[in-house]
C-alpha positions, 0 to 999 in steps of 0.5 A: 237184401239185408240177408245173403241166401241159403247155401242151396239157393245161392247153389240153383241160383247160379246155375239159373242165372248161368241156364244150367239149373235142370229144373225136372221133379222129383227122382233119386239124389245126385251127386255134384261135384265135391272135393276128390276124396270126401267121404273116403276121409269118413269112411268106414270098414264098408266105408261108400267112395263119393262117384260125383255124377255127369250131366244134367246130374251135375245141375239138378237142384240143392234138394235133391244132392246127396248128403252122407251126415257123417260129410256133408257137402262143404260149399253147403256148408260153408254157406251156412246150412245145417248139418241134419244130426239135430234140429235146428229151427234158425240157421246161423248166418255168418259171413266168412272169406270162405264163402267168397274163397267157394264162390270164385274156386268150387268147379260148380260156381267157376261153370256157372259162371263161365255159362254165363258169361257164354250166355253173355256174349249170346244173348246181353248185348254189343257192349261191355256196358250192357253185358256186365247190365245183363249178367248183373241183372240176371244175378241180384234181379235188379239194374247195375247202379253207375258206380257198381258199372264202374267198379265192373266195368275196371274190373272187365278190363282189368280180367282182360289184359290179365289174359290176354297176357297169359292164353294158358291160364284163359284156357286152364280157367274154360276147363272147368266143369264137365259142360262143354265150352263153347268153343268158337266165343273168344277164350280170351273174351270167356274168361275175362267175362267169367 
């Protein structure tokens, strides 16, 4: 598509592709990952502290994420969600390096990537090409074109070489998030696919 997904759809899609999305409808607001101390910065004398949820509440649809008007979820704001303190007819749509940094560093996206890597090993086939095609289709809804597949195959080879020489970095990457890692899978392989 010519336009990227909205902030809420981006998070929900990452969770859905990874198999983490909880489809339950209704219920109270949830508190997914946020930077530590975020609400304290904006707290008044009777301010509140953000206490992150655990378990399935971390993976509920973005619709159920709690919003504090003075401190909305930062990752959603970077993807142009409205601040909700004024009526907005059309959302702004930007493309900034901060969006790439969120996708590479936010615990929600790193955890979803790790879970997708585990799915690639279990469901994606035997060869690298099959696994890459599986993940690509889960994320985009289509098969990769040859040049896209080549770029991703080269990236995977580079990541394998890096993590093979830095097993501590692989373990550190795989420890991100609350979802329990599939321990029998080789750490270097999961980190490379992540």
